[in-house]
N, C-alpha and C positions, 0 to 999 in steps of 0.2 A: 609494519609492512603489509599485514593482511588487509587493512583498510585501503591502502593505496592500490593494491591489485584489484580489489572489488570496485573501487571508484573507476579504474581504467576499464573494467568490464562494462560498467554502465555507460561510459562515454562511447565505447565501441558500439554498443547496442543503439544508442541514441543516433549516432551518425550512420550506422549500417542499415537501420530499419527503413529509412526513406529510399536508400539505394536498392534494397531488396524488393521494393514495390515494383510490380510488373505492370506494364500498360496492357489493359484488356478492353477492346472495343472503344478506344478513345478515352478511357478513364484511368483512374489510378486506384491502388489498393490501400491508400493512406487511411489512417484511423486517428481520430482525435476525440477526447471525451473528458468528462468530469463526473464526479459523484459526491454525494453528501449522505451522511448517516450517523450511526451511533457506534461507539466502541467501548468495551469493558476490559480492563487489564487485570491480570493476575500475576504477581501481587498488585494490590492497589498502588497507584502512583503517589498518593498522599492520604493523610488521615481524613476520613470523611468523604473521599473521592470514590465514585463508583463508575457511572456512565459518562462518557465524554462525547463531544461533537467531532466528527471526522469529515475532512475534505480530501478528495482524491482527484488527481489529474493524470491522464495518460495520453501517450501519442506513439504511433508506430506504423506498421504496415502488415498487411496480410501477405505471407510468404506463399501459401497455397490457399485453396478454397476453405480449408479447415484450420490452418495454423497461422497464428499471428505473433510477431515479436513486438514488444512494446517497452518503452521506458515509462516508469510509473512513480508517482510521488504520493505518499499517504501522510496526512498530518492530523493528529488527534490532540485535542486540548481538553483538560478536565480540571475542575475546581469544585470545592464543596458548595460555593455560591459565587455569584458574579463579583462581589466586592471583597472576596477573600484574598489574603496574601499567601495562602497555601494553594498548591496546584501541581499539575504535572503535564508532561507532553510525551507522546510516543510518535516519532516521525520516522519515515523511511524513504529512501530513493532506491528503486529496484529495476532490474532488467527482468521482464517476465515473458513467458510463453503462454498463449491462450489457445486451447484446442477445442474446436466445436465438435461435440459428440453427436449432434443432430441439428435440425433446423433451429431449435430454441435453446438447448442445453449446452453449456460450455464449462470447462475446467481451466484453472489458471495456476501456475506455479512460477516462482522466481526467487532471485537472490540479489542482495545488494548491501547497502549500508543503512543502519538504523541508529537513532539516538533516543535515549531515555533521559528526561529531565524531571527533577523533583524540586519543589520549592516549598518551604515552610517559613513561618515568621522568623525563625532563627537560623536557617541553613538553606543552601541551594547546592545541587549537584547535577552534573550532566556527564553522561558517558556515551561513547560512540563505538559500536561493534558491528560485526556481521549480522545481517538480517535475512529472514526467509519469509516467504508468503505462499500460502496454499488456499485455494478457494473454488467455489462452484457458483454458477449463476444461470439465470434464465433470461433470454431475450423475449420481450413482449411483441415486437414487430420486426422479426428477423429479415424480411425481404425489403425493408425500407432502408434508405441511406441514413436516415436519422433513427437511431435505435434507443429504446428504453430498456433498462435491465434492472434486475434485483439480484444481489449477490450476498453470500455469506463467506467470510474468509477468516483465516488466522494469521496474524503477523507475529513473528518471534524475533526478539532482539536480545543479544547478550547485555548484561548489566553488571558492572563491577562495583556498584555502590550498594551491595546487598544488605548492609546493615543500616541504611538510611531509613528513617521513619519506623523504627522498631521491627524491622523485618528479620526473619531468621537468617543466620549466617550462610546457610546452604543455598539460598536463592541466587541463581546466576543467570536466569533467563526471564524476561518479561514477555508474556503471551497476551496479545490483545485480540479478542473476538470482534469482528467487524460485521455490521449489517449495513449495506450500502444500496442506495437507489441511484442509478446512473443514467446519464444522457450522453450519447455519442454520435459521431458522424463517421461514416465509412464510405470512401469513394467507390464508384462503380466503373 
């Protein structure tokens, strides 16, 4: 049931964000963007796996001049090498709030649903649990409608496969540190 209520929250945010956009001087406050970067999970998602490739997508609207509500997807994949049968994924769908602390600096936080996948030559496992995100970023060109940013975030997701890949039994959360370079559009 926890997953169902979190999924409902994400759907509400996805549909409410465009409605929250106010018309200002003939424009809108809609936001769309994507990012690419690197992620490192603790505990590792597979034997020999360390840093993975992350792709992020977001969309939403600015509610005020400093606060935006967004729906966000983060997708990380990691493997010891490209042709390996071992690997892992840490993915999340989140509803986030982004607050601009000044012209360039912003903070972000959110909650949603995350999945942790692990694959080895002999076994595979996937779990889905609640997820949280916290991060900070810098806009390089804040006055433009096309924005470039650099952000550092932490993505946390529960994991009920704690004993997979020789992990200690007390592990119940996967934390992934994210370094992302983003490009976005914001209506004016």
